[in-house]
PDB file with one MODEL, atoms N, CA, C and O in Angstrom:
MODEL        1
ATOM      1  N   UNK A   1     142.665  76.018  98.849  1.00  0.00           N
ATOM      2  CA  UNK A   1     141.609  75.110  98.480  1.00  0.00           C
ATOM      3  C   UNK A   1     141.097  74.377  99.714  1.00  0.00           C
ATOM      4  O   UNK A   1     141.876  73.995 100.587  1.00  0.00           O
ATOM      5  N   UNK A   2     139.815  74.187  99.779  1.00  0.00           N
ATOM      6  CA  UNK A   2     139.213  73.481 100.898  1.00  0.00           C
ATOM      7  C   UNK A   2     139.693  72.031 100.909  1.00  0.00           C
ATOM      8  O   UNK A   2     139.677  71.362  99.875  1.00  0.00           O
ATOM      9  N   UNK A   3     140.118  71.546 102.074  1.00  0.00           N
ATOM     10  CA  UNK A   3     140.603  70.182 102.203  1.00  0.00           C
ATOM     11  C   UNK A   3     142.033  69.993 101.723  1.00  0.00           C
ATOM     12  O   UNK A   3     142.532  68.869 101.690  1.00  0.00           O
ATOM     13  N   UNK A   4     142.688  71.069 101.356  1.00  0.00           N
ATOM     14  CA  UNK A   4     144.051  71.012 100.843  1.00  0.00           C
ATOM     15  C   UNK A   4     145.063  71.053 101.983  1.00  0.00           C
ATOM     16  O   UNK A   4     144.781  71.568 103.065  1.00  0.00           O
ATOM     17  N   UNK A   5     146.235  70.504 101.721  1.00  0.00           N
ATOM     18  CA  UNK A   5     147.352  70.610 102.663  1.00  0.00           C
ATOM     19  C   UNK A   5     148.393  71.604 102.147  1.00  0.00           C
ATOM     20  O   UNK A   5     149.530  71.606 102.618  1.00  0.00           O
ATOM     21  N   UNK A   6     148.017  72.442 101.192  1.00  0.00           N
ATOM     22  CA  UNK A   6     148.965  73.390 100.609  1.00  0.00           C
ATOM     23  C   UNK A   6     149.314  74.467 101.635  1.00  0.00           C
ATOM     24  O   UNK A   6     148.423  75.150 102.140  1.00  0.00           O
ATOM     25  N   UNK A   7     150.613  74.627 101.950  1.00  0.00           N
ATOM     26  CA  UNK A   7     151.001  75.611 102.968  1.00  0.00           C
ATOM     27  C   UNK A   7     150.928  77.042 102.437  1.00  0.00           C
ATOM     28  O   UNK A   7     151.171  77.290 101.256  1.00  0.00           O
ATOM     29  N   UNK A   8     150.594  77.970 103.316  1.00  0.00           N
ATOM     30  CA  UNK A   8     150.550  79.386 102.961  1.00  0.00           C
ATOM     31  C   UNK A   8     151.660  80.166 103.648  1.00  0.00           C
ATOM     32  O   UNK A   8     152.374  80.938 103.009  1.00  0.00           O
ATOM     33  N   UNK A   9     151.801  79.963 104.949  1.00  0.00           N
ATOM     34  CA  UNK A   9     152.790  80.710 105.721  1.00  0.00           C
ATOM     35  C   UNK A   9     153.095  79.954 107.005  1.00  0.00           C
ATOM     36  O   UNK A   9     152.388  79.019 107.380  1.00  0.00           O
ATOM     37  N   UNK A  10     154.161  80.378 107.667  1.00  0.00           N
ATOM     38  CA  UNK A  10     154.477  79.844 108.987  1.00  0.00           C
ATOM     39  C   UNK A  10     154.979  80.992 109.848  1.00  0.00           C
ATOM     40  O   UNK A  10     155.504  81.982 109.339  1.00  0.00           O
ATOM     41  N   UNK A  11     154.814  80.851 111.147  1.00  0.00           N
ATOM     42  CA  UNK A  11     155.272  81.864 112.095  1.00  0.00           C
ATOM     43  C   UNK A  11     156.388  81.254 112.924  1.00  0.00           C
ATOM     44  O   UNK A  11     156.187  80.245 113.599  1.00  0.00           O
ATOM     45  N   UNK A  12     157.563  81.866 112.873  1.00  0.00           N
ATOM     46  CA  UNK A  12     158.687  81.443 113.701  1.00  0.00           C
ATOM     47  C   UNK A  12     158.697  82.305 114.950  1.00  0.00           C
ATOM     48  O   UNK A  12     158.844  83.525 114.870  1.00  0.00           O
ATOM     49  N   UNK A  13     158.544  81.677 116.087  1.00  0.00           N
ATOM     50  CA  UNK A  13     158.515  82.391 117.363  1.00  0.00           C
ATOM     51  C   UNK A  13     159.893  82.942 117.696  1.00  0.00           C
ATOM     52  O   UNK A  13     160.905  82.260 117.533  1.00  0.00           O
ATOM     53  N   UNK A  14     159.919  84.172 118.158  1.00  0.00           N
ATOM     54  CA  UNK A  14     161.160  84.833 118.545  1.00  0.00           C
ATOM     55  C   UNK A  14     161.342  84.747 120.051  1.00  0.00           C
ATOM     56  O   UNK A  14     160.447  84.323 120.782  1.00  0.00           O
ATOM     57  N   UNK A  15     162.499  85.152 120.488  1.00  0.00           N
ATOM     58  CA  UNK A  15     162.784  85.207 121.918  1.00  0.00           C
ATOM     59  C   UNK A  15     161.893  86.267 122.566  1.00  0.00           C
ATOM     60  O   UNK A  15     161.442  87.189 121.887  1.00  0.00           O
ATOM     61  N   UNK A  16     161.636  86.150 123.859  1.00  0.00           N
ATOM     62  CA  UNK A  16     160.823  87.166 124.541  1.00  0.00           C
ATOM     63  C   UNK A  16     161.380  88.574 124.298  1.00  0.00           C
ATOM     64  O   UNK A  16     162.585  88.807 124.397  1.00  0.00           O
ATOM     65  N   UNK A  17     160.489  89.492 123.982  1.00  0.00           N
ATOM     66  CA  UNK A  17     160.883  90.871 123.722  1.00  0.00           C
ATOM     67  C   UNK A  17     161.214  91.152 122.269  1.00  0.00           C
ATOM     68  O   UNK A  17     161.424  92.306 121.895  1.00  0.00           O
ATOM     69  N   UNK A  18     161.265  90.109 121.439  1.00  0.00           N
ATOM     70  CA  UNK A  18     161.542  90.288 120.014  1.00  0.00           C
ATOM     71  C   UNK A  18     160.291  89.944 119.207  1.00  0.00           C
ATOM     72  O   UNK A  18     159.402  89.246 119.694  1.00  0.00           O
ATOM     73  N   UNK A  19     160.231  90.431 117.986  1.00  0.00           N
ATOM     74  CA  UNK A  19     159.061  90.192 117.129  1.00  0.00           C
ATOM     75  C   UNK A  19     159.134  88.814 116.474  1.00  0.00           C
ATOM     76  O   UNK A  19     160.200  88.379 116.039  1.00  0.00           O
ATOM     77  N   UNK A  20     157.981  88.128 116.409  1.00  0.00           N
ATOM     78  CA  UNK A  20     157.899  86.868 115.674  1.00  0.00           C
ATOM     79  C   UNK A  20     158.102  87.160 114.188  1.00  0.00           C
ATOM     80  O   UNK A  20     157.902  88.290 113.740  1.00  0.00           O
ATOM     81  N   UNK A  21     158.497  86.145 113.431  1.00  0.00           N
ATOM     82  CA  UNK A  21     158.702  86.326 111.995  1.00  0.00           C
ATOM     83  C   UNK A  21     157.738  85.439 111.216  1.00  0.00           C
ATOM     84  O   UNK A  21     157.576  84.256 111.517  1.00  0.00           O
ATOM     85  N   UNK A  22     157.105  86.033 110.213  1.00  0.00           N
ATOM     86  CA  UNK A  22     156.223  85.281 109.327  1.00  0.00           C
ATOM     87  C   UNK A  22     156.996  84.997 108.041  1.00  0.00           C
ATOM     88  O   UNK A  22     157.567  85.902 107.433  1.00  0.00           O
ATOM     89  N   UNK A  23     157.005  83.715 107.633  1.00  0.00           N
ATOM     90  CA  UNK A  23     157.631  83.300 106.382  1.00  0.00           C
ATOM     91  C   UNK A  23     156.533  82.762 105.468  1.00  0.00           C
ATOM     92  O   UNK A  23     155.637  82.048 105.919  1.00  0.00           O
ATOM     93  N   UNK A  24     156.605  83.104 104.190  1.00  0.00           N
ATOM     94  CA  UNK A  24     155.543  82.782 103.237  1.00  0.00           C
ATOM     95  C   UNK A  24     156.007  81.714 102.250  1.00  0.00           C
ATOM     96  O   UNK A  24     157.119  81.776 101.725  1.00  0.00           O
ATOM     97  N   UNK A  25     155.137  80.735 102.007  1.00  0.00           N
ATOM     98  CA  UNK A  25     155.430  79.653 101.069  1.00  0.00           C
ATOM     99  C   UNK A  25     154.983  80.028  99.666  1.00  0.00           C
ATOM    100  O   UNK A  25     153.942  80.658  99.481  1.00  0.00           O
ATOM    101  N   UNK A  26     155.781  79.633  98.681  1.00  0.00           N
ATOM    102  CA  UNK A  26     155.443  79.758  97.266  1.00  0.00           C
ATOM    103  C   UNK A  26     155.552  78.348  96.703  1.00  0.00           C
ATOM    104  O   UNK A  26     156.629  77.752  96.717  1.00  0.00           O
ATOM    105  N   UNK A  27     154.439  77.814  96.206  1.00  0.00           N
ATOM    106  CA  UNK A  27     154.377  76.410  95.821  1.00  0.00           C
ATOM    107  C   UNK A  27     154.247  76.233  94.314  1.00  0.00           C
ATOM    108  O   UNK A  27     153.912  77.169  93.587  1.00  0.00           O
ATOM    109  N   UNK A  28     154.522  75.007  93.860  1.00  0.00           N
ATOM    110  CA  UNK A  28     154.293  74.684  92.453  1.00  0.00           C
ATOM    111  C   UNK A  28     152.815  74.344  92.259  1.00  0.00           C
ATOM    112  O   UNK A  28     152.031  74.459  93.202  1.00  0.00           O
ATOM    113  N   UNK A  29     152.426  73.933  91.067  1.00  0.00           N
ATOM    114  CA  UNK A  29     151.015  73.665  90.784  1.00  0.00           C
ATOM    115  C   UNK A  29     150.456  72.495  91.593  1.00  0.00           C
ATOM    116  O   UNK A  29     149.240  72.375  91.750  1.00  0.00           O
ATOM    117  N   UNK A  30     151.332  71.633  92.105  1.00  0.00           N
ATOM    118  CA  UNK A  30     150.896  70.497  92.923  1.00  0.00           C
ATOM    119  C   UNK A  30     150.887  70.814  94.414  1.00  0.00           C
ATOM    120  O   UNK A  30     150.504  69.965  95.219  1.00  0.00           O
ATOM    121  N   UNK A  31     151.300  72.013  94.794  1.00  0.00           N
ATOM    122  CA  UNK A  31     151.292  72.413  96.193  1.00  0.00           C
ATOM    123  C   UNK A  31     152.577  72.136  96.936  1.00  0.00           C
ATOM    124  O   UNK A  31     152.627  72.327  98.151  1.00  0.00           O
ATOM    125  N   UNK A  32     153.627  71.689  96.249  1.00  0.00           N
ATOM    126  CA  UNK A  32     154.917  71.446  96.903  1.00  0.00           C
ATOM    127  C   UNK A  32     155.666  72.771  97.040  1.00  0.00           C
ATOM    128  O   UNK A  32     155.759  73.520  96.067  1.00  0.00           O
ATOM    129  N   UNK A  33     156.201  73.078  98.223  1.00  0.00           N
ATOM    130  CA  UNK A  33     156.925  74.333  98.413  1.00  0.00           C
ATOM    131  C   UNK A  33     158.170  74.415  97.527  1.00  0.00           C
ATOM    132  O   UNK A  33     158.991  73.497  97.515  1.00  0.00           O
ATOM    133  N   UNK A  34     158.303  75.513  96.789  1.00  0.00           N
ATOM    134  CA  UNK A  34     159.488  75.749  95.965  1.00  0.00           C
ATOM    135  C   UNK A  34     160.327  76.897  96.509  1.00  0.00           C
ATOM    136  O   UNK A  34     161.548  76.911  96.349  1.00  0.00           O
ATOM    137  N   UNK A  35     159.678  77.849  97.146  1.00  0.00           N
ATOM    138  CA  UNK A  35     160.381  78.982  97.754  1.00  0.00           C
ATOM    139  C   UNK A  35     159.689  79.372  99.045  1.00  0.00           C
ATOM    140  O   UNK A  35     158.496  79.134  99.235  1.00  0.00           O
ATOM    141  N   UNK A  36     160.471  79.980  99.929  1.00  0.00           N
ATOM    142  CA  UNK A  36     159.929  80.573 101.142  1.00  0.00           C
ATOM    143  C   UNK A  36     160.560  81.956 101.256  1.00  0.00           C
ATOM    144  O   UNK A  36     161.776  82.103 101.137  1.00  0.00           O
ATOM    145  N   UNK A  37     159.720  82.973 101.489  1.00  0.00           N
ATOM    146  CA  UNK A  37     160.212  84.344 101.568  1.00  0.00           C
ATOM    147  C   UNK A  37     159.867  84.958 102.915  1.00  0.00           C
ATOM    148  O   UNK A  37     158.943  84.523 103.603  1.00  0.00           O
ATOM    149  N   UNK A  38     160.640  85.987 103.272  1.00  0.00           N
ATOM    150  CA  UNK A  38     160.344  86.718 104.503  1.00  0.00           C
ATOM    151  C   UNK A  38     159.393  87.867 104.191  1.00  0.00           C
ATOM    152  O   UNK A  38     158.937  88.002 103.056  1.00  0.00           O
ATOM    153  N   UNK A  39     159.093  88.689 105.182  1.00  0.00           N
ATOM    154  CA  UNK A  39     158.152  89.791 105.013  1.00  0.00           C
ATOM    155  C   UNK A  39     158.597  90.830 104.004  1.00  0.00           C
ATOM    156  O   UNK A  39     157.769  91.571 103.473  1.00  0.00           O
ATOM    157  N   UNK A  40     159.900  90.898 103.729  1.00  0.00           N
ATOM    158  CA  UNK A  40     160.425  91.842 102.749  1.00  0.00           C
ATOM    159  C   UNK A  40     160.488  91.281 101.340  1.00  0.00           C
ATOM    160  O   UNK A  40     160.940  91.959 100.417  1.00  0.00           O
ATOM    161  N   UNK A  41     160.031  90.028 101.168  1.00  0.00           N
ATOM    162  CA  UNK A  41     160.058  89.402  99.852  1.00  0.00           C
ATOM    163  C   UNK A  41     161.376  88.738  99.503  1.00  0.00           C
ATOM    164  O   UNK A  41     161.557  88.281  98.375  1.00  0.00           O
ATOM    165  N   UNK A  42     162.303  88.677 100.458  1.00  0.00           N
ATOM    166  CA  UNK A  42     163.597  88.046 100.219  1.00  0.00           C
ATOM    167  C   UNK A  42     163.471  86.528 100.316  1.00  0.00           C
ATOM    168  O   UNK A  42     162.844  86.015 101.243  1.00  0.00           O
ATOM    169  N   UNK A  43     164.058  85.813  99.373  1.00  0.00           N
ATOM    170  CA  UNK A  43     164.020  84.350  99.397  1.00  0.00           C
ATOM    171  C   UNK A  43     164.957  83.857 100.495  1.00  0.00           C
ATOM    172  O   UNK A  43     166.147  84.172 100.499  1.00  0.00           O
ATOM    173  N   UNK A  44     164.402  83.075 101.431  1.00  0.00           N
ATOM    174  CA  UNK A  44     165.213  82.520 102.519  1.00  0.00           C
ATOM    175  C   UNK A  44     165.434  81.020 102.348  1.00  0.00           C
ATOM    176  O   UNK A  44     166.318  80.446 102.985  1.00  0.00           O
ATOM    177  N   UNK A  45     164.633  80.382 101.489  1.00  0.00           N
ATOM    178  CA  UNK A  45     164.765  78.948 101.208  1.00  0.00           C
ATOM    179  C   UNK A  45     164.199  78.686  99.828  1.00  0.00           C
ATOM    180  O   UNK A  45     163.206  79.295  99.431  1.00  0.00           O
ATOM    181  N   UNK A  46     164.835  77.770  99.087  1.00  0.00           N
ATOM    182  CA  UNK A  46     164.303  77.350  97.791  1.00  0.00           C
ATOM    183  C   UNK A  46     164.714  75.915  97.516  1.00  0.00           C
ATOM    184  O   UNK A  46     165.726  75.438  98.029  1.00  0.00           O
ATOM    185  N   UNK A  47     163.917  75.228  96.699  1.00  0.00           N
ATOM    186  CA  UNK A  47     164.192  73.834  96.368  1.00  0.00           C
ATOM    187  C   UNK A  47     163.565  73.475  95.030  1.00  0.00           C
ATOM    188  O   UNK A  47     162.668  74.156  94.533  1.00  0.00           O
ATOM    189  N   UNK A  48     164.066  72.385  94.464  1.00  0.00           N
ATOM    190  CA  UNK A  48     163.496  71.800  93.257  1.00  0.00           C
ATOM    191  C   UNK A  48     163.329  70.312  93.486  1.00  0.00           C
ATOM    192  O   UNK A  48     164.037  69.722  94.302  1.00  0.00           O
ATOM    193  N   UNK A  49     162.400  69.703  92.771  1.00  0.00           N
ATOM    194  CA  UNK A  49     162.052  68.301  93.002  1.00  0.00           C
ATOM    195  C   UNK A  49     162.102  67.489  91.723  1.00  0.00           C
ATOM    196  O   UNK A  49     161.884  68.010  90.629  1.00  0.00           O
ATOM    197  N   UNK A  50     162.396  66.189  91.877  1.00  0.00           N
ATOM    198  CA  UNK A  50     162.231  65.232  90.796  1.00  0.00           C
ATOM    199  C   UNK A  50     160.771  64.779  90.790  1.00  0.00           C
ATOM    200  O   UNK A  50     159.984  65.206  91.635  1.00  0.00           O
ATOM    201  N   UNK A  51     160.415  63.929  89.854  1.00  0.00           N
ATOM    202  CA  UNK A  51     159.024  63.514  89.668  1.00  0.00           C
ATOM    203  C   UNK A  51     158.399  62.935  90.933  1.00  0.00           C
ATOM    204  O   UNK A  51     157.263  63.284  91.253  1.00  0.00           O
ATOM    205  N   UNK A  52     159.087  62.070  91.658  1.00  0.00           N
ATOM    206  CA  UNK A  52     158.499  61.395  92.822  1.00  0.00           C
ATOM    207  C   UNK A  52     158.756  62.133  94.129  1.00  0.00           C
ATOM    208  O   UNK A  52     158.433  61.615  95.198  1.00  0.00           O
ATOM    209  N   UNK A  53     159.329  63.331  94.067  1.00  0.00           N
ATOM    210  CA  UNK A  53     159.475  64.145  95.262  1.00  0.00           C
ATOM    211  C   UNK A  53     160.869  64.232  95.836  1.00  0.00           C
ATOM    212  O   UNK A  53     161.070  64.897  96.852  1.00  0.00           O
ATOM    213  N   UNK A  54     161.841  63.581  95.216  1.00  0.00           N
ATOM    214  CA  UNK A  54     163.212  63.683  95.692  1.00  0.00           C
ATOM    215  C   UNK A  54     163.758  65.068  95.337  1.00  0.00           C
ATOM    216  O   UNK A  54     163.477  65.583  94.254  1.00  0.00           O
ATOM    217  N   UNK A  55     164.523  65.665  96.227  1.00  0.00           N
ATOM    218  CA  UNK A  55     165.073  66.994  95.971  1.00  0.00           C
ATOM    219  C   UNK A  55     166.164  66.953  94.911  1.00  0.00           C
ATOM    220  O   UNK A  55     167.009  66.058  94.920  1.00  0.00           O
ATOM    221  N   UNK A  56     166.148  67.910  94.005  1.00  0.00           N
ATOM    222  CA  UNK A  56     167.261  68.094  93.079  1.00  0.00           C
ATOM    223  C   UNK A  56     168.236  69.110  93.654  1.00  0.00           C
ATOM    224  O   UNK A  56     169.441  69.035  93.411  1.00  0.00           O
ATOM    225  N   UNK A  57     167.708  70.057  94.416  1.00  0.00           N
ATOM    226  CA  UNK A  57     168.550  71.023  95.125  1.00  0.00           C
ATOM    227  C   UNK A  57     167.744  71.644  96.266  1.00  0.00           C
ATOM    228  O   UNK A  57     166.514  71.694  96.230  1.00  0.00           O
ATOM    229  N   UNK A  58     168.462  72.107  97.261  1.00  0.00           N
ATOM    230  CA  UNK A  58     167.854  72.831  98.385  1.00  0.00           C
ATOM    231  C   UNK A  58     168.854  73.887  98.822  1.00  0.00           C
ATOM    232  O   UNK A  58     170.021  73.578  99.063  1.00  0.00           O
ATOM    233  N   UNK A  59     168.405  75.131  98.925  1.00  0.00           N
ATOM    234  CA  UNK A  59     169.301  76.233  99.270  1.00  0.00           C
ATOM    235  C   UNK A  59     168.645  77.106 100.329  1.00  0.00           C
ATOM    236  O   UNK A  59     167.484  77.495 100.198  1.00  0.00           O
ATOM    237  N   UNK A  60     169.398  77.406 101.373  1.00  0.00           N
ATOM    238  CA  UNK A  60     168.958  78.342 102.411  1.00  0.00           C
ATOM    239  C   UNK A  60     169.874  79.550 102.370  1.00  0.00           C
ATOM    240  O   UNK A  60     171.094  79.396 102.298  1.00  0.00           O
ATOM    241  N   UNK A  61     169.307  80.754 102.414  1.00  0.00           N
ATOM    242  CA  UNK A  61     170.141  81.949 102.475  1.00  0.00           C
ATOM    243  C   UNK A  61     170.455  82.322 103.919  1.00  0.00           C
ATOM    244  O   UNK A  61     171.281  83.195 104.183  1.00  0.00           O
ATOM    245  N   UNK A  62     169.781  81.645 104.849  1.00  0.00           N
ATOM    246  CA  UNK A  62     170.067  81.747 106.279  1.00  0.00           C
ATOM    247  C   UNK A  62     169.482  80.503 106.935  1.00  0.00           C
ATOM    248  O   UNK A  62     168.678  79.810 106.311  1.00  0.00           O
ATOM    249  N   UNK A  63     169.856  80.202 108.162  1.00  0.00           N
ATOM    250  CA  UNK A  63     169.376  78.952 108.779  1.00  0.00           C
ATOM    251  C   UNK A  63     167.860  78.954 109.002  1.00  0.00           C
ATOM    252  O   UNK A  63     167.359  79.573 109.941  1.00  0.00           O
ATOM    253  N   UNK A  64     167.152  78.262 108.134  1.00  0.00           N
ATOM    254  CA  UNK A  64     165.701  78.130 108.265  1.00  0.00           C
ATOM    255  C   UNK A  64     165.344  76.746 107.725  1.00  0.00           C
ATOM    256  O   UNK A  64     165.313  76.538 106.513  1.00  0.00           O
ATOM    257  N   UNK A  65     165.079  75.816 108.615  1.00  0.00           N
ATOM    258  CA  UNK A  65     164.797  74.449 108.185  1.00  0.00           C
ATOM    259  C   UNK A  65     163.352  74.331 107.719  1.00  0.00           C
ATOM    260  O   UNK A  65     162.424  74.714 108.431  1.00  0.00           O
ATOM    261  N   UNK A  66     163.175  73.801 106.529  1.00  0.00           N
ATOM    262  CA  UNK A  66     161.853  73.675 105.922  1.00  0.00           C
ATOM    263  C   UNK A  66     161.660  72.206 105.583  1.00  0.00           C
ATOM    264  O   UNK A  66     162.334  71.688 104.692  1.00  0.00           O
ATOM    265  N   UNK A  67     160.752  71.524 106.276  1.00  0.00           N
ATOM    266  CA  UNK A  67     160.578  70.084 106.115  1.00  0.00           C
ATOM    267  C   UNK A  67     159.306  69.678 105.383  1.00  0.00           C
ATOM    268  O   UNK A  67     159.043  68.482 105.257  1.00  0.00           O
ATOM    269  N   UNK A  68     158.510  70.616 104.898  1.00  0.00           N
ATOM    270  CA  UNK A  68     157.310  70.253 104.140  1.00  0.00           C
ATOM    271  C   UNK A  68     157.714  69.879 102.719  1.00  0.00           C
ATOM    272  O   UNK A  68     158.598  70.504 102.132  1.00  0.00           O
ATOM    273  N   UNK A  69     157.065  68.859 102.171  1.00  0.00           N
ATOM    274  CA  UNK A  69     157.339  68.416 100.807  1.00  0.00           C
ATOM    275  C   UNK A  69     156.031  68.398 100.024  1.00  0.00           C
ATOM    276  O   UNK A  69     155.293  69.382 100.081  1.00  0.00           O
ATOM    277  N   UNK A  70     155.708  67.332  99.298  1.00  0.00           N
ATOM    278  CA  UNK A  70     154.420  67.274  98.607  1.00  0.00           C
ATOM    279  C   UNK A  70     153.308  67.527  99.608  1.00  0.00           C
ATOM    280  O   UNK A  70     153.518  67.380 100.813  1.00  0.00           O
ATOM    281  N   UNK A  71     152.125  67.905  99.130  1.00  0.00           N
ATOM    282  CA  UNK A  71     151.010  68.206 100.034  1.00  0.00           C
ATOM    283  C   UNK A  71     150.800  67.076 101.035  1.00  0.00           C
ATOM    284  O   UNK A  71     150.645  65.913 100.660  1.00  0.00           O
ATOM    285  N   UNK A  72     150.798  67.438 102.304  1.00  0.00           N
ATOM    286  CA  UNK A  72     150.545  66.467 103.359  1.00  0.00           C
ATOM    287  C   UNK A  72     151.757  65.660 103.763  1.00  0.00           C
ATOM    288  O   UNK A  72     151.647  64.796 104.633  1.00  0.00           O
ATOM    289  N   UNK A  73     152.919  65.909 103.160  1.00  0.00           N
ATOM    290  CA  UNK A  73     154.122  65.150 103.502  1.00  0.00           C
ATOM    291  C   UNK A  73     155.091  66.004 104.300  1.00  0.00           C
ATOM    292  O   UNK A  73     155.287  67.187 104.022  1.00  0.00           O
ATOM    293  N   UNK A  74     155.698  65.366 105.310  1.00  0.00           N
ATOM    294  CA  UNK A  74     156.669  66.024 106.176  1.00  0.00           C
ATOM    295  C   UNK A  74     157.958  65.218 106.135  1.00  0.00           C
ATOM    296  O   UNK A  74     157.937  64.012 106.378  1.00  0.00           O
ATOM    297  N   UNK A  75     159.076  65.862 105.832  1.00  0.00           N
ATOM    298  CA  UNK A  75     160.368  65.194 105.725  1.00  0.00           C
ATOM    299  C   UNK A  75     160.925  64.871 107.102  1.00  0.00           C
ATOM    300  O   UNK A  75     161.052  65.755 107.949  1.00  0.00           O
ATOM    301  N   UNK A  76     161.256  63.605 107.324  1.00  0.00           N
ATOM    302  CA  UNK A  76     161.994  63.176 108.512  1.00  0.00           C
ATOM    303  C   UNK A  76     163.465  63.174 108.109  1.00  0.00           C
ATOM    304  O   UNK A  76     163.915  62.258 107.421  1.00  0.00           O
ATOM    305  N   UNK A  77     164.211  64.180 108.525  1.00  0.00           N
ATOM    306  CA  UNK A  77     165.596  64.338 108.080  1.00  0.00           C
ATOM    307  C   UNK A  77     166.510  63.216 108.568  1.00  0.00           C
ATOM    308  O   UNK A  77     167.537  62.954 107.942  1.00  0.00           O
ATOM    309  N   UNK A  78     166.168  62.558 109.655  1.00  0.00           N
ATOM    310  CA  UNK A  78     167.000  61.454 110.147  1.00  0.00           C
ATOM    311  C   UNK A  78     166.941  60.245 109.227  1.00  0.00           C
ATOM    312  O   UNK A  78     167.962  59.598 108.993  1.00  0.00           O
ATOM    313  N   UNK A  79     165.765  59.930 108.703  1.00  0.00           N
ATOM    314  CA  UNK A  79     165.614  58.747 107.852  1.00  0.00           C
ATOM    315  C   UNK A  79     165.615  59.089 106.367  1.00  0.00           C
ATOM    316  O   UNK A  79     165.878  58.221 105.534  1.00  0.00           O
ATOM    317  N   UNK A  80     165.325  60.348 106.023  1.00  0.00           N
ATOM    318  CA  UNK A  80     165.196  60.743 104.628  1.00  0.00           C
ATOM    319  C   UNK A  80     163.848  60.385 104.035  1.00  0.00           C
ATOM    320  O   UNK A  80     163.621  60.577 102.841  1.00  0.00           O
ATOM    321  N   UNK A  81     162.944  59.860 104.869  1.00  0.00           N
ATOM    322  CA  UNK A  81     161.615  59.474 104.408  1.00  0.00           C
ATOM    323  C   UNK A  81     160.630  60.616 104.618  1.00  0.00           C
ATOM    324  O   UNK A  81     160.830  61.476 105.475  1.00  0.00           O
ATOM    325  N   UNK A  82     159.569  60.609 103.825  1.00  0.00           N
ATOM    326  CA  UNK A  82     158.506  61.602 103.951  1.00  0.00           C
ATOM    327  C   UNK A  82     157.333  60.941 104.652  1.00  0.00           C
ATOM    328  O   UNK A  82     156.879  59.876 104.235  1.00  0.00           O
ATOM    329  N   UNK A  83     156.844  61.558 105.705  1.00  0.00           N
ATOM    330  CA  UNK A  83     155.683  61.027 106.423  1.00  0.00           C
ATOM    331  C   UNK A  83     154.443  61.719 105.883  1.00  0.00           C
ATOM    332  O   UNK A  83     154.387  62.948 105.847  1.00  0.00           O
ATOM    333  N   UNK A  84     153.450  60.943 105.463  1.00  0.00           N
ATOM    334  CA  UNK A  84     152.243  61.560 104.913  1.00  0.00           C
ATOM    335  C   UNK A  84     150.974  61.056 105.602  1.00  0.00           C
ATOM    336  O   UNK A  84     150.067  60.534 104.955  1.00  0.00           O
ATOM    337  N   UNK A  85     150.931  61.221 106.903  1.00  0.00           N
ATOM    338  CA  UNK A  85     149.785  60.966 107.766  1.00  0.00           C
ATOM    339  C   UNK A  85     149.497  59.490 108.021  1.00  0.00           C
ATOM    340  O   UNK A  85     149.095  59.140 109.131  1.00  0.00           O
ATOM    341  N   UNK A  86     149.683  58.625 107.050  1.00  0.00           N
ATOM    342  CA  UNK A  86     149.337  57.216 107.228  1.00  0.00           C
ATOM    343  C   UNK A  86     150.515  56.266 107.035  1.00  0.00           C
ATOM    344  O   UNK A  86     150.468  55.118 107.477  1.00  0.00           O
ATOM    345  N   UNK A  87     151.558  56.737 106.386  1.00  0.00           N
ATOM    346  CA  UNK A  87     152.707  55.872 106.124  1.00  0.00           C
ATOM    347  C   UNK A  87     153.916  56.734 105.816  1.00  0.00           C
ATOM    348  O   UNK A  87     153.805  57.937 105.580  1.00  0.00           O
ATOM    349  N   UNK A  88     155.071  56.090 105.823  1.00  0.00           N
ATOM    350  CA  UNK A  88     156.292  56.747 105.376  1.00  0.00           C
ATOM    351  C   UNK A  88     156.481  56.469 103.889  1.00  0.00           C
ATOM    352  O   UNK A  88     156.153  55.386 103.404  1.00  0.00           O
ATOM    353  N   UNK A  89     157.010  57.451 103.175  1.00  0.00           N
ATOM    354  CA  UNK A  89     157.171  57.385 101.725  1.00  0.00           C
ATOM    355  C   UNK A  89     158.629  57.639 101.396  1.00  0.00           C
ATOM    356  O   UNK A  89     159.228  58.577 101.923  1.00  0.00           O
ATOM    357  N   UNK A  90     159.209  56.816 100.531  1.00  0.00           N
ATOM    358  CA  UNK A  90     160.589  56.985 100.094  1.00  0.00           C
ATOM    359  C   UNK A  90     160.578  57.545  98.672  1.00  0.00           C
ATOM    360  O   UNK A  90     160.218  56.825  97.740  1.00  0.00           O
ATOM    361  N   UNK A  91     160.964  58.811  98.479  1.00  0.00           N
ATOM    362  CA  UNK A  91     160.915  59.401  97.143  1.00  0.00           C
ATOM    363  C   UNK A  91     161.922  58.781  96.175  1.00  0.00           C
ATOM    364  O   UNK A  91     161.809  58.977  94.965  1.00  0.00           O
ATOM    365  N   UNK A  92     162.907  58.035  96.688  1.00  0.00           N
ATOM    366  CA  UNK A  92     163.863  57.374  95.797  1.00  0.00           C
ATOM    367  C   UNK A  92     163.227  56.229  95.019  1.00  0.00           C
ATOM    368  O   UNK A  92     163.660  55.916  93.910  1.00  0.00           O
ATOM    369  N   UNK A  93     162.197  55.597  95.596  1.00  0.00           N
ATOM    370  CA  UNK A  93     161.582  54.451  94.924  1.00  0.00           C
ATOM    371  C   UNK A  93     160.138  54.704  94.497  1.00  0.00           C
ATOM    372  O   UNK A  93     159.523  53.853  93.854  1.00  0.00           O
ATOM    373  N   UNK A  94     159.592  55.872  94.851  1.00  0.00           N
ATOM    374  CA  UNK A  94     158.251  56.259  94.411  1.00  0.00           C
ATOM    375  C   UNK A  94     157.158  55.664  95.133  1.00  0.00           C
ATOM    376  O   UNK A  94     155.997  55.936  94.828  1.00  0.00           O
TER     377      UNK A  94
ENDMDL
END
């Protein structure tokens, strides 16, 4: 969608001489990532959310850190807060 922050894919850079990897996002109706798959369709990351964006579960089938949350929000793993361009958001308090 035009003007949307809904993610489609990301490219993980490989070491020199190796191929880069493209990972694809699968989002819910609000644009929050629920799954990420590799080029073969294998799920490499999945998560579920509560109403205000707090994770109910997060699972990686291999080390792949995924910090995108609701559209336009980026998880700061050190603080547990979501940054959404203008302010930090705490999903525990909404």
